N, C-alpha and C positions, 0 to 999 in steps of 0.2 A: 705308127703306118709302120715302120718295121719288121713289129710284130708279127704282122701280118704277112711279111713275105718271106720274112723264115719261116714262119708255119703253115705255111700252104705251097710254098714255090719249090725249092732250093731242097734232092733230096740228098738226106745226108745217111752215111756207114754210124750200126753204131758196131764194136768191138764184143764181138762174142765169146774168144777164149784166144788165153796165149801158153803158148809150147815152150818150155827150154832146151831148146838140144844143144846141148853144152855152151861155149860162150854165146847163140847165137840165140832168139827170140825172135818166136814164128807167131805173128798175133792173125787171127782169122775174122771176117766180119761179115757182118748177117749185110743181105742183099738192100741198095740205097731206095730208102723210102724217106719218104714227110715227114713232118712230125705230125700232121693231118692224117694222115696214110699208117700210122701207126698207133694213132690212138680210135681211129675205124674200128682197124683193123683186130684189137686190144678184146673186143666188143666192152669195153665198161661203160659205152655210151649206152641210152636206151633211144629207140625208136626216134621220137622227138627233138632228141640230142646230135641224131646223127644224120638226120636233115637238115636241122636249122646248119649244120660245120658245114652242106653239103651245098648250101645251098648261095650262103654266104661264100665259100672256096667258086659257086658260080657266079657269083654279083661279081666280083675281084678283076679288074684288069692290071695285069703285073706292069704292060708299058707303061697306063696310069698310072700306079704305085710306083715305080721307078723312080717318075718325073716329078712327082710330088714329095717324098723322100731327099731326092735333090736337091729336088727348090728350100728346103726346109733347113739343110746343110749348110745351103749357101748362104739362109738368112739367118741363122746361127756364125758363120767364121763370118758376114759381116757386123756381125753386133762383138762378135769379143774384136777384132784388127779393129773395127770405130764405132766407139761407144757413142748413141746417141750425144748429143746437143745436150750439153747441163753435166752429165755423168759427171762423176769424179774422174779425175786424171789417176792415173797410174801413175808411184815417185817416182823422180826420175833415177838416177843409175850414174848421175853424177854427182862428187864426192865435192864437199866444198876445201877450198885450196888454202886452209887455216893453221 
């Protein structure tokens, strides 16, 4: 789920070059694009692959995807904090006073 959100929606900047001016380093970045946009612009995909990528992007609802990710994360946290009944208990941190 997270890879879909990451690949289709938040644009990212990639570092193009660095220049040293004395003690300072100047960095130049390209225009922000999503990984899917970069892949489409690269020309590495044939027509069918590019069309499938565009169709997949059109089918995804970003709001629902975010809700699904949040729900899955809450379930994981609940399992980590409250293990299911019958799961092995964590070792206690108390020491024997002996």
